[in-house]
gemmi code that builds the backbone of each chain (N, CA, C; Angstrom):
import gemmi

chains = {
    "A": [
        ("LYS", (0.724, -1.197, 0.307), (-0.253, -0.014, -0.251), (0.882, 1.244, -0.221)),
        ("ASN", (0.577, 2.448, -0.751), (1.537, 3.351, -0.959), (1.165, 4.295, 0.163)),
        ("GLN", (2.126, 4.658, 0.871), (1.693, 5.814, 1.990), (2.672, 6.529, 2.306)),
        ("VAL", (3.246, 7.337, 2.558), (3.540, 8.724, 3.502), (3.478, 8.806, 4.802)),
        ("GLU", (4.534, 8.602, 5.636), (4.377, 9.009, 6.899), (5.269, 9.679, 7.662)),
        ("GLN", (4.836, 10.469, 7.989), (5.552, 11.859, 8.559), (5.576, 11.907, 10.278)),
        ("SER", (7.073, 12.452, 10.781), (7.313, 12.654, 12.085), (8.306, 13.593, 12.387)),
        ("PRO", (7.970, 14.094, 13.606), (6.722, 13.686, 14.364), (5.933, 14.472, 13.815)),
        ("GLN", (4.412, 14.426, 14.863), (3.171, 15.054, 14.488), (3.236, 16.656, 14.688)),
        ("SER", (4.165, 16.495, 15.760), (4.084, 18.123, 16.106), (5.299, 18.714, 16.634)),
        ("LEU", (5.863, 19.582, 16.940), (7.154, 20.200, 17.104), (6.942, 21.257, 17.669)),
        ("ILE", (7.534, 21.706, 18.636), (7.753, 23.188, 19.285), (9.442, 23.381, 19.510)),
        ("ILE", (9.386, 24.027, 18.758), (11.014, 25.025, 19.317), (11.396, 26.324, 19.478)),
        ("LEU", (12.396, 27.261, 19.972), (12.378, 28.257, 19.578), (13.333, 28.522, 18.928)),
        ("GLU", (12.935, 30.085, 19.091), (13.149, 30.621, 18.023), (14.808, 31.083, 18.210)),
        ("GLY", (15.387, 30.719, 16.276), (16.683, 30.899, 16.083), (17.482, 29.459, 16.179)),
        ("LYS", (16.763, 28.435, 16.631), (17.117, 26.868, 16.572), (16.949, 26.322, 14.985)),
        ("ASN", (17.390, 25.281, 15.071), (17.317, 24.157, 13.857), (16.771, 22.865, 14.179)),
        ("CYS", (15.877, 22.735, 13.354), (15.409, 21.850, 13.388), (14.930, 20.788, 11.789)),
        ("THR", (14.515, 19.104, 12.488), (14.414, 18.510, 11.165), (13.189, 17.676, 11.495)),
        ("LEU", (12.924, 17.555, 9.787), (11.143, 17.154, 9.833), (11.575, 15.557, 9.029)),
        ("GLN", (10.930, 14.705, 9.582), (11.475, 13.117, 8.529), (10.076, 12.832, 8.138)),
        ("CYS", (10.490, 12.073, 6.561), (9.251, 11.438, 6.004), (9.673, 10.236, 5.363)),
        ("ASN", (8.705, 9.414, 5.600), (8.741, 7.769, 5.257), (7.943, 7.739, 4.195)),
        ("TYR", (8.504, 6.966, 3.263), (7.143, 6.579, 2.429), (7.479, 5.378, 1.833)),
        ("THR", (6.229, 4.826, 1.367), (6.288, 3.595, 0.313), (5.871, 3.540, -0.716)),
        ("VAL", (5.720, 4.516, -1.562), (4.864, 4.785, -2.791), (6.028, 3.797, -3.987)),
        ("SER", (5.533, 3.456, -4.545), (6.301, 2.916, -5.705), (5.003, 2.704, -6.911)),
        ("PRO", (6.068, 2.860, -8.418), (7.204, 3.262, -8.794), (7.088, 5.179, -7.854)),
        ("PHE", (8.331, 5.408, -8.348), (8.715, 6.672, -7.468), (9.025, 7.701, -8.529)),
        ("SER", (8.292, 9.174, -8.436), (8.333, 9.916, -9.261), (9.092, 11.343, -8.605)),
        ("ASN", (8.679, 12.149, -7.694), (9.641, 12.630, -7.154), (8.780, 12.921, -5.692)),
        ("LEU", (9.359, 13.870, -4.956), (8.703, 14.302, -3.672), (9.077, 16.256, -3.312)),
        ("ARG", (7.617, 16.373, -2.823), (7.944, 17.650, -2.551), (7.491, 17.674, -1.128)),
        ("TRP", (8.109, 19.016, -0.497), (7.752, 19.603, 0.858), (6.675, 20.520, 0.692)),
        ("TYR", (5.905, 20.813, 1.379), (4.762, 21.774, 0.890), (4.809, 22.700, 2.751)),
        ("LYS", (4.715, 23.782, 2.479), (4.490, 24.569, 4.009), (2.874, 25.044, 4.061)),
        ("GLN", (2.232, 24.854, 4.866), (0.948, 25.124, 4.765), (0.703, 26.604, 6.395)),
        ("ASP", (0.690, 27.734, 6.128), (0.131, 28.278, 7.171), (-1.485, 28.215, 7.859)),
        ("THR", (-1.972, 27.772, 8.784), (-3.068, 28.049, 9.096), (-3.955, 28.659, 8.122)),
        ("GLY", (-5.243, 27.902, 8.131), (-6.154, 28.859, 7.267), (-6.091, 28.772, 6.054)),
        ("ARG", (-4.332, 28.369, 5.448), (-4.096, 28.619, 3.978), (-3.988, 27.352, 3.242)),
        ("GLY", (-3.730, 27.813, 1.941), (-3.268, 26.342, 0.890), (-1.643, 26.216, 0.965)),
        ("PRO", (-1.689, 24.942, 0.923), (-0.007, 24.113, 0.584), (0.435, 25.224, -0.366)),
        ("VAL", (1.853, 25.728, 0.370), (2.875, 26.363, -0.404), (4.143, 25.672, -0.564)),
        ("SER", (4.858, 25.588, -2.189), (5.766, 24.257, -2.523), (6.929, 24.839, -2.076)),
        ("LEU", (7.801, 24.499, -1.545), (9.092, 24.613, -0.748), (10.327, 23.707, -1.768)),
        ("THR", (9.969, 22.826, -1.843), (11.030, 22.005, -2.696), (10.343, 21.165, -3.262)),
        ("ILE", (11.538, 20.788, -4.594), (11.152, 19.051, -5.301), (11.797, 18.843, -5.688)),
        ("MET", (12.440, 17.269, -5.546), (13.626, 16.836, -5.692), (12.980, 15.498, -6.636)),
        ("THR", (13.838, 14.730, -7.456), (13.215, 13.379, -8.014), (14.284, 12.600, -7.581)),
        ("PHE", (14.275, 11.569, -8.480), (14.945, 10.107, -7.998), (16.545, 10.354, -7.573)),
        ("SER", (16.789, 11.340, -8.876), (18.546, 11.243, -9.183), (19.114, 12.892, -8.069)),
        ("GLU", (18.235, 13.295, -7.177), (18.406, 14.252, -6.527), (18.299, 14.012, -5.260)),
        ("ASN", (19.598, 14.335, -4.554), (19.297, 13.902, -2.925), (19.677, 15.048, -2.081)),
        ("THR", (19.732, 16.121, -2.444), (19.538, 17.360, -1.496), (18.882, 18.412, -2.443)),
        ("LYS", (17.900, 19.544, -2.005), (17.806, 20.603, -2.681), (17.552, 21.647, -1.376)),
        ("SER", (17.905, 22.707, -1.471), (17.819, 24.252, -1.057), (16.992, 25.274, -1.255)),
        ("ASN", (16.325, 25.821, -0.521), (14.986, 27.054, -0.956), (15.529, 28.206, 0.639)),
        ("GLY", (16.303, 28.987, 0.562), (16.595, 29.762, 2.132), (17.296, 28.785, 3.130)),
        ("ARG", (16.442, 28.815, 4.138), (16.429, 28.593, 5.011), (16.151, 27.009, 5.150)),
        ("TYR", (15.369, 26.322, 4.067), (15.165, 25.491, 4.286), (16.043, 24.451, 3.312)),
        ("THR", (16.624, 23.055, 3.666), (17.072, 22.045, 3.127), (16.512, 20.540, 3.225)),
        ("ALA", (16.273, 20.362, 2.123), (15.464, 18.946, 1.683), (16.504, 18.059, 1.435)),
        ("THR", (16.359, 16.318, 1.985), (17.242, 15.579, 1.668), (16.443, 14.756, 1.209)),
        ("LEU", (16.979, 13.914, 0.036), (16.140, 12.381, 0.007), (17.088, 11.212, -0.338)),
        ("ASP", (16.803, 10.593, 0.410), (17.439, 8.923, 0.373), (16.553, 7.842, -0.862)),
        ("ALA", (16.536, 7.434, -2.012), (15.657, 7.133, -2.868), (15.760, 5.673, -2.480)),
        ("ASP", (17.329, 5.243, -1.784), (17.123, 3.535, -1.884), (16.023, 3.178, -0.535)),
        ("THR", (16.621, 4.188, 0.827), (15.550, 3.702, 1.976), (14.595, 4.576, 1.539)),
        ("LYS", (14.133, 5.319, 0.978), (12.825, 6.267, 0.726), (12.084, 6.970, 2.043)),
        ("GLN", (13.666, 8.003, 2.071), (12.827, 8.517, 3.265), (13.856, 9.799, 2.710)),
        ("SER", (13.016, 11.264, 3.131), (13.460, 12.603, 2.783), (13.498, 13.032, 4.252)),
        ("SER", (13.974, 13.874, 4.623), (14.025, 14.648, 5.562), (13.735, 16.591, 5.440)),
        ("LEU", (13.326, 17.707, 5.843), (13.520, 18.863, 5.816), (14.256, 19.114, 7.025)),
        ("HIS", (15.025, 19.983, 6.921), (15.966, 21.209, 7.539), (15.732, 22.144, 7.498)),
        ("ILE", (15.259, 22.781, 9.223), (15.174, 23.949, 8.802), (16.160, 24.972, 9.868)),
        ("THR", (16.893, 25.809, 8.999), (18.281, 26.234, 10.165), (17.351, 27.955, 10.335)),
        ("ALA", (18.171, 28.187, 11.724), (17.693, 29.433, 12.026), (16.282, 29.467, 12.870)),
        ("SER", (15.194, 29.359, 12.684), (14.112, 29.014, 12.838), (13.332, 30.729, 13.101)),
        ("GLN", (12.206, 30.748, 12.157), (11.831, 32.139, 12.641), (10.155, 32.163, 13.006)),
        ("LEU", (9.780, 32.771, 13.424), (8.491, 33.222, 14.061), (7.365, 32.615, 12.667)),
        ("SER", (7.556, 32.935, 11.852), (6.854, 33.150, 10.558), (7.012, 31.571, 9.810)),
        ("ASP", (8.193, 30.545, 10.587), (8.066, 29.553, 10.122), (6.851, 28.496, 10.677)),
        ("SER", (6.533, 29.045, 11.706), (5.174, 28.269, 12.545), (4.351, 27.648, 11.081)),
        ("ALA", (3.505, 26.287, 11.005), (2.972, 26.017, 10.122), (2.917, 24.382, 10.222)),
        ("SER", (2.334, 24.034, 9.197), (2.328, 22.437, 9.136), (3.711, 21.994, 8.222)),
        ("TYR", (3.903, 21.399, 7.703), (5.339, 21.227, 6.748), (4.633, 19.707, 6.249)),
        ("ILE", (4.061, 19.516, 4.684), (3.454, 18.560, 4.004), (4.652, 17.771, 3.273)),
        ("CYS", (4.742, 16.433, 3.732), (5.335, 15.555, 2.923), (4.571, 15.037, 1.580)),
        ("VAL", (4.831, 15.094, 0.092), (4.100, 14.667, -0.833), (4.689, 13.955, -1.370)),
        ("VAL", (4.451, 12.595, -1.818), (5.517, 11.651, -3.547), (4.354, 11.483, -4.270)),
        ("SER", (5.082, 11.614, -5.411), (4.424, 11.416, -6.468), (4.436, 10.003, -7.107)),
        ("ASP", (3.438, 9.684, -7.866), (4.339, 8.329, -8.455), (4.249, 8.426, -10.159)),
        ("ARG", (4.742, 7.157, -10.905), (4.446, 7.608, -12.170), (3.550, 6.887, -12.810)),
        ("GLY", (2.763, 6.289, -11.881), (1.509, 5.342, -12.317), (0.886, 5.852, -13.001)),
        ("SER", (0.431, 7.162, -14.019), (-0.605, 7.177, -14.510), (0.109, 8.565, -14.784)),
        ("THR", (-0.718, 9.124, -15.897), (-0.402, 10.582, -16.838), (-1.046, 11.650, -15.472)),
        ("LEU", (-1.832, 11.221, -14.779), (-1.800, 11.995, -13.596), (-0.741, 12.352, -12.502)),
        ("GLY", (0.497, 11.232, -12.645), (0.988, 11.281, -11.842), (0.158, 11.478, -10.310)),
        ("ARG", (0.107, 10.388, -9.645), (-1.074, 10.597, -8.736), (0.202, 10.859, -7.122)),
        ("LEU", (-0.559, 12.026, -6.585), (-0.313, 12.150, -5.268), (-0.368, 11.610, -3.871)),
        ("TYR", (0.437, 11.413, -3.358), (0.159, 10.863, -1.502), (0.912, 11.842, -0.803)),
        ("PHE", (-0.006, 12.138, -0.230), (0.137, 13.001, 1.019), (0.391, 12.266, 2.410)),
        ("GLY", (1.226, 13.484, 3.353), (1.563, 13.029, 4.120), (0.396, 13.678, 5.400)),
        ("ARG", (0.596, 13.504, 6.401), (-0.536, 14.107, 7.499), (-0.049, 15.413, 7.674)),
        ("GLY", (1.593, 15.642, 7.590), (1.987, 16.735, 8.258), (2.712, 16.956, 9.236)),
        ("THR", (3.782, 18.110, 9.485), (4.403, 17.849, 10.976), (3.882, 19.673, 11.288)),
        ("GLN", (3.301, 19.527, 12.228), (2.469, 20.894, 12.957), (4.336, 21.884, 13.631)),
        ("LEU", (4.268, 22.523, 13.255), (5.430, 22.825, 13.662), (5.364, 24.532, 14.220)),
        ("THR", (5.577, 24.366, 16.034), (5.422, 25.896, 16.280), (6.692, 26.749, 16.823)),
        ("VAL", (7.247, 27.627, 16.434), (8.140, 28.309, 17.261), (7.989, 29.486, 17.944)),
        ("TRP", (8.285, 29.035, 19.087), (8.332, 30.198, 20.272), (9.493, 31.486, 20.364)),
        ("PRO", (9.051, 32.402, 20.757), (10.013, 33.555, 20.874), (10.926, 33.357, 22.001)),
    ],
    "B": [
        ("GLU", (3.310, 34.552, -4.778), (2.088, 34.180, -4.544), (1.196, 33.619, -5.789)),
        ("ALA", (0.439, 32.687, -5.252), (0.029, 31.991, -6.559), (-1.473, 32.904, -6.810)),
        ("ASP", (-1.403, 32.661, -8.132), (-3.110, 33.562, -8.751), (-4.108, 32.621, -8.386)),
        ("ILE", (-4.224, 31.609, -7.356), (-5.567, 30.708, -7.401), (-6.464, 31.550, -6.261)),
        ("TYR", (-7.705, 31.749, -6.409), (-8.875, 32.429, -5.638), (-10.000, 31.635, -4.895)),
        ("GLN", (-10.434, 31.426, -4.250), (-11.408, 30.743, -3.318), (-12.762, 31.354, -2.912)),
        ("THR", (-13.762, 31.398, -3.049), (-15.026, 31.763, -2.415), (-15.822, 30.871, -1.743)),
        ("PRO", (-16.591, 31.209, -0.777), (-16.551, 31.954, 0.319), (-15.316, 31.305, 1.105)),
        ("ARG", (-14.118, 32.163, 1.453), (-13.211, 31.589, 2.686), (-14.059, 30.661, 4.146)),
        ("TYR", (-14.632, 31.481, 4.566), (-15.582, 30.268, 5.680), (-17.238, 30.358, 4.940)),
        ("LEU", (-18.251, 29.377, 5.456), (-19.404, 29.333, 5.160), (-20.109, 28.609, 6.229)),
        ("VAL", (-21.072, 28.944, 7.033), (-21.925, 28.045, 8.007), (-22.996, 28.143, 7.483)),
        ("ILE", (-23.775, 26.561, 7.262), (-24.902, 26.395, 6.779), (-25.285, 25.007, 6.996)),
        ("GLY", (-26.945, 25.225, 7.412), (-27.732, 24.516, 7.471), (-28.160, 23.393, 6.613)),
        ("THR", (-28.061, 22.145, 7.336), (-28.305, 20.628, 6.563), (-29.375, 21.035, 5.853)),
        ("GLY", (-28.782, 20.316, 4.735), (-29.761, 20.121, 3.267), (-29.848, 21.349, 2.411)),
        ("LYS", (-29.031, 22.502, 2.838), (-29.244, 23.557, 1.804), (-27.961, 23.175, 0.390)),
        ("LYS", (-28.312, 23.516, -0.513), (-27.593, 23.637, -1.876), (-26.635, 24.839, -1.494)),
        ("ILE", (-24.911, 24.069, -1.661), (-24.029, 24.933, -1.875), (-22.755, 25.056, -3.079)),
        ("THR", (-22.313, 25.913, -3.258), (-21.066, 25.766, -4.572), (-19.905, 26.573, -4.092)),
        ("LEU", (-18.868, 25.950, -4.023), (-17.595, 27.046, -3.913), (-16.895, 27.049, -4.657)),
        ("GLU", (-16.652, 28.312, -4.885), (-16.172, 28.730, -6.091), (-14.351, 28.486, -6.186)),
        ("CYS", (-13.808, 28.317, -7.447), (-12.300, 28.250, -7.292), (-12.391, 28.980, -8.795)),
        ("SER", (-11.052, 29.891, -8.679), (-10.805, 30.456, -10.127), (-9.327, 30.657, -10.082)),
        ("GLN", (-8.610, 30.479, -11.151), (-7.118, 30.752, -11.158), (-7.170, 31.824, -12.574)),
        ("THR", (-6.209, 32.467, -12.114), (-5.747, 33.507, -13.494), (-4.421, 33.198, -13.883)),
        ("MET", (-3.677, 31.916, -14.309), (-2.177, 31.741, -14.630), (-2.683, 30.798, -16.042)),
        ("GLY", (-4.239, 30.330, -16.444), (-4.216, 29.561, -17.745), (-3.754, 28.383, -17.326)),
        ("HIS", (-3.557, 27.564, -16.557), (-3.387, 25.899, -16.232), (-4.288, 25.374, -16.326)),
        ("ASP", (-3.747, 24.112, -17.206), (-5.174, 23.195, -17.963), (-5.530, 22.579, -16.750)),
        ("LYS", (-4.915, 21.563, -15.577), (-5.701, 21.183, -14.702), (-5.911, 21.482, -13.534)),
        ("MET", (-6.960, 21.332, -12.829), (-7.610, 21.624, -11.838), (-7.678, 20.936, -10.708)),
        ("TYR", (-7.980, 20.637, -9.469), (-8.333, 19.776, -8.370), (-9.305, 20.167, -7.667)),
        ("TRP", (-9.819, 19.745, -6.866), (-10.272, 19.893, -5.557), (-9.983, 18.960, -4.402)),
        ("TYR", (-9.391, 19.129, -3.036), (-9.010, 18.345, -2.242), (-9.805, 19.161, -0.807)),
        ("GLN", (-10.180, 17.667, -0.066), (-10.590, 17.994, 1.396), (-9.469, 17.424, 2.309)),
        ("GLN", (-9.605, 17.980, 3.100), (-8.481, 18.410, 4.312), (-9.297, 18.359, 5.572)),
        ("ASP", (-9.282, 16.879, 6.196), (-9.593, 17.502, 7.831), (-8.534, 17.611, 9.059)),
        ("PRO", (-8.755, 18.772, 10.012), (-7.691, 18.974, 10.858), (-6.791, 17.720, 11.158)),
        ("GLY", (-5.457, 17.999, 10.707), (-4.399, 16.961, 11.452), (-4.086, 15.916, 10.275)),
        ("MET", (-4.806, 16.022, 9.511), (-5.229, 14.601, 8.379), (-4.470, 15.141, 7.087)),
        ("GLU", (-4.188, 14.214, 6.365), (-3.695, 13.941, 4.840), (-4.717, 14.917, 3.888)),
        ("LEU", (-4.636, 15.433, 3.164), (-5.493, 16.000, 2.012), (-5.966, 14.930, 1.051)),
        ("HIS", (-7.353, 14.616, 0.567), (-7.547, 13.239, -0.208), (-8.349, 14.232, -1.505)),
        ("LEU", (-7.996, 13.621, -2.620), (-8.391, 14.255, -4.108), (-9.472, 13.906, -4.433)),
        ("ILE", (-10.891, 14.711, -3.989), (-11.938, 14.343, -4.329), (-12.179, 14.281, -6.120)),
        ("HIS", (-11.627, 15.465, -6.925), (-12.324, 15.827, -7.971), (-11.115, 16.405, -8.703)),
        ("TYR", (-10.920, 16.538, -10.307), (-10.068, 16.946, -10.882), (-10.448, 16.949, -12.432)),
        ("SER", (-9.270, 17.612, -13.306), (-9.954, 18.108, -14.326), (-8.760, 18.224, -15.054)),
        ("TYR", (-8.559, 17.906, -16.419), (-7.545, 18.263, -17.380), (-7.369, 19.452, -17.941)),
        ("GLY", (-9.012, 19.973, -18.271), (-9.471, 20.912, -19.174), (-10.638, 21.294, -19.641)),
        ("VAL", (-11.243, 21.793, -20.288), (-12.603, 22.555, -20.457), (-12.936, 21.184, -21.095)),
        ("ASN", (-14.096, 21.068, -19.787), (-15.337, 19.710, -20.372), (-14.700, 18.285, -20.040)),
        ("SER", (-13.610, 18.478, -18.918), (-12.775, 17.209, -18.659), (-13.510, 17.127, -17.187)),
        ("THR", (-13.942, 16.042, -16.184), (-13.919, 16.078, -15.173), (-13.862, 14.686, -14.597)),
        ("GLU", (-13.050, 14.425, -13.491), (-13.431, 13.087, -12.955), (-13.136, 12.935, -11.522)),
        ("LYS", (-13.720, 12.050, -11.451), (-13.279, 11.234, -9.357), (-12.137, 11.446, -9.468)),
        ("GLY", (-11.943, 11.747, -7.616), (-11.032, 11.397, -7.174), (-11.164, 10.093, -6.154)),
        ("ASP", (-10.006, 9.992, -5.422), (-9.614, 8.958, -4.373), (-10.514, 8.986, -3.525)),
        ("LEU", (-10.913, 10.091, -2.969), (-12.019, 10.237, -1.994), (-14.025, 10.205, -2.684)),
        ("SER", (-14.104, 9.172, -1.956), (-15.571, 9.302, -2.340), (-16.442, 10.537, -2.185)),
        ("SER", (-17.164, 11.261, -2.974), (-17.531, 12.456, -2.010), (-18.949, 12.672, -3.255)),
        ("GLU", (-19.675, 13.368, -2.323), (-21.649, 13.185, -2.664), (-21.342, 14.391, -3.667)),
        ("SER", (-20.288, 15.521, -3.592), (-20.014, 16.552, -4.267), (-20.478, 16.410, -6.047)),
        ("THR", (-20.538, 17.633, -6.777), (-20.118, 17.313, -8.288), (-19.290, 18.858, -8.412)),
        ("VAL", (-18.730, 18.727, -9.901), (-17.839, 19.545, -10.031), (-18.340, 19.628, -11.747)),
        ("SER", (-17.704, 21.228, -12.345), (-18.124, 21.544, -14.026), (-16.818, 22.119, -14.328)),
        ("ARG", (-17.036, 21.974, -15.452), (-15.689, 23.039, -16.217), (-15.706, 23.270, -17.798)),
        ("ILE", (-16.519, 24.539, -17.613), (-17.091, 25.322, -18.547), (-15.691, 26.019, -19.409)),
        ("ARG", (-15.092, 27.088, -18.129), (-14.184, 27.767, -18.853), (-13.012, 27.426, -17.587)),
        ("THR", (-12.019, 27.357, -18.458), (-10.617, 26.914, -18.156), (-10.152, 27.558, -16.531)),
        ("GLU", (-10.208, 28.873, -16.491), (-10.534, 29.286, -15.219), (-11.043, 29.050, -14.055)),
        ("HIS", (-11.915, 28.387, -14.231), (-13.132, 28.080, -13.478), (-13.311, 26.804, -12.997)),
        ("PHE", (-13.254, 26.523, -11.722), (-13.719, 25.123, -11.325), (-14.839, 24.818, -10.246)),
        ("PRO", (-15.856, 25.245, -9.952), (-16.696, 25.346, -9.035), (-16.872, 24.167, -8.350)),
        ("LEU", (-17.278, 24.030, -7.405), (-17.724, 22.510, -6.778), (-18.755, 22.780, -5.855)),
        ("THR", (-19.673, 21.814, -6.489), (-21.508, 21.613, -5.780), (-21.849, 20.438, -4.914)),
        ("LEU", (-22.463, 20.874, -3.992), (-22.890, 20.392, -2.957), (-24.965, 20.370, -2.879)),
        ("GLU", (-25.368, 19.451, -3.503), (-27.003, 19.888, -3.541), (-27.649, 19.227, -2.632)),
        ("SER", (-26.985, 19.142, -1.372), (-27.603, 19.047, -0.404), (-26.757, 18.514, 0.886)),
        ("ALA", (-26.188, 19.744, 1.521), (-25.359, 19.963, 2.603), (-25.474, 18.907, 3.819)),
        ("ARG", (-24.801, 18.248, 3.888), (-25.208, 17.357, 5.588), (-23.933, 17.833, 6.471)),
        ("PRO", (-24.120, 17.570, 7.649), (-22.713, 17.217, 8.761), (-21.492, 16.947, 8.713)),
        ("SER", (-21.856, 15.534, 7.663), (-20.336, 14.877, 7.425), (-19.672, 15.628, 6.442)),
        ("HIS", (-20.180, 16.622, 5.976), (-19.454, 17.288, 4.704), (-18.177, 18.771, 4.979)),
        ("THR", (-19.120, 18.318, 6.734), (-17.921, 19.891, 7.450), (-16.635, 19.396, 7.102)),
        ("SER", (-15.643, 20.225, 6.314), (-14.119, 19.951, 6.441), (-14.059, 21.018, 5.766)),
        ("GLN", (-12.618, 21.448, 5.542), (-11.323, 22.555, 4.790), (-11.566, 22.171, 3.356)),
        ("TYR", (-12.166, 23.168, 2.335), (-11.565, 22.202, 0.966), (-10.645, 23.244, 0.172)),
        ("LEU", (-10.006, 22.538, -0.277), (-9.037, 23.003, -1.137), (-8.713, 23.002, -2.527)),
        ("CYS", (-8.719, 24.099, -3.579), (-8.380, 23.671, -4.907), (-7.530, 24.146, -5.183)),
        ("ALA", (-7.188, 23.831, -6.146), (-5.466, 23.354, -6.685), (-5.303, 23.270, -8.446)),
        ("SER", (-4.483, 24.085, -8.913), (-3.996, 23.831, -10.298), (-2.636, 23.387, -10.981)),
        ("SER", (-2.805, 22.974, -12.010), (-1.199, 22.794, -12.247), (-1.180, 22.839, -13.795)),
        ("ASP", (-0.154, 23.712, -14.356), (0.448, 23.762, -15.701), (0.492, 22.190, -16.425)),
        ("HIS", (-0.270, 22.135, -17.418), (-0.354, 20.644, -18.345), (1.153, 20.626, -19.017)),
        ("GLY", (1.405, 21.761, -18.993), (2.720, 21.559, -19.768), (3.877, 21.294, -19.411)),
        ("GLN", (3.786, 21.653, -18.295), (5.091, 21.655, -17.307), (5.340, 19.742, -17.612)),
        ("GLY", (4.429, 18.785, -17.101), (4.435, 17.612, -17.138), (5.134, 16.934, -15.836)),
        ("PRO", (5.093, 16.224, -15.276), (5.864, 15.310, -14.209), (7.449, 15.303, -15.339)),
        ("PRO", (8.696, 15.318, -14.037), (8.411, 15.418, -12.705), (8.322, 17.116, -11.868)),
        ("GLN", (8.294, 17.879, -12.602), (8.465, 19.385, -12.414), (7.009, 19.892, -12.026)),
        ("GLU", (6.125, 19.516, -12.139), (4.674, 19.790, -12.442), (4.718, 20.032, -10.639)),
        ("THR", (4.310, 21.269, -10.241), (3.794, 21.562, -9.094), (2.600, 21.718, -9.151)),
        ("GLN", (1.857, 21.660, -8.173), (0.366, 22.518, -7.875), (0.459, 23.534, -7.113)),
        ("TYR", (0.021, 24.627, -7.311), (-0.710, 25.771, -6.831), (-1.976, 25.618, -6.397)),
        ("PHE", (-1.969, 25.920, -4.839), (-3.051, 25.669, -3.638), (-3.994, 27.165, -3.701)),
        ("GLY", (-5.030, 27.551, -3.856), (-6.476, 28.213, -3.325), (-5.859, 28.403, -1.511)),
        ("PRO", (-6.746, 29.519, -1.081), (-6.132, 29.258, 0.476), (-7.625, 28.167, 1.105)),
        ("GLY", (-8.124, 28.246, 0.444), (-8.876, 27.144, 0.984), (-10.429, 27.792, 1.643)),
        ("THR", (-11.451, 26.946, 1.448), (-12.640, 27.154, 2.219), (-13.264, 26.112, 3.393)),
        ("ARG", (-13.733, 27.158, 4.485), (-14.179, 26.030, 5.530), (-15.329, 25.813, 5.870)),
        ("LEU", (-15.685, 24.988, 5.453), (-17.356, 24.607, 5.429), (-17.687, 24.243, 6.915)),
        ("LEU", (-18.520, 24.666, 7.074), (-19.259, 24.041, 8.708), (-21.049, 23.645, 8.465)),
        ("VAL", (-21.202, 22.812, 8.486), (-22.522, 22.226, 8.126), (-23.501, 21.970, 9.526)),
        ("LEU", (-24.301, 22.479, 9.785), (-24.980, 22.598, 11.126), (-26.253, 21.466, 10.673)),
    ],
}
model = gemmi.Model(1)
for chain_id, residues in chains.items():
    chain = gemmi.Chain(chain_id)
    for i, (resn, *xyz) in enumerate(residues, 1):
        res = gemmi.Residue()
        res.name, res.seqid = resn, gemmi.SeqId(i, " ")
        for name, pos in zip(("N", "CA", "C"), xyz):
            atom = gemmi.Atom()
            atom.name, atom.element = name, gemmi.Element(name[0])
            atom.pos, atom.b_iso = gemmi.Position(*pos), 0.0
            res.add_atom(atom)
        chain.add_residue(res)
    model.add_chain(chain)
structure = gemmi.Structure()
structure.add_model(model)
structure.setup_entities()
């Protein structure tokens, strides 16, 4: 069964600290993996996208890694800011159809305290 | 900031009422999608469209219907709302021309629906 599991479910850190969010998936065949940021009451916004051949991708203070062999990805946030408080969603796409079906994780709810 | 809009942002309505959730995008994207998301849960695809006059049901069974008469407009309709329809509804679009694996979906802000 194709699944995307994220951990931790929620995380609280102090402003300025670093953190790492995890994503494990069983989706096969694999096309790409995206990390989205979803602010409360808003739609998700894409942070990074990685294909099979890419093992790291950065977007400012966000760095995503991908290990396609172990089917694991992580999102590292450096020097956290209050505005980083949001849900971070891991999304994996398969190559099983022209739609490129997406499998969504439940997200990690990050809270950054001052 | 993606140019995709949803109205209303919040809706409280009684059981049995007919409702239409609006979604519009100004990016000229061919593909559009509707997702349902409950708090703390993953997004579930309920409808999608490849273009004008094309609509398909998604993975999650839904009593809603959609139409795609214009490229930029993808409304979702519930003929008779029930409390079980209470949820957040997210509309998204993507550019067919990009194609996988780089195709990215752009999401609207969502509509929070409460059916009493």
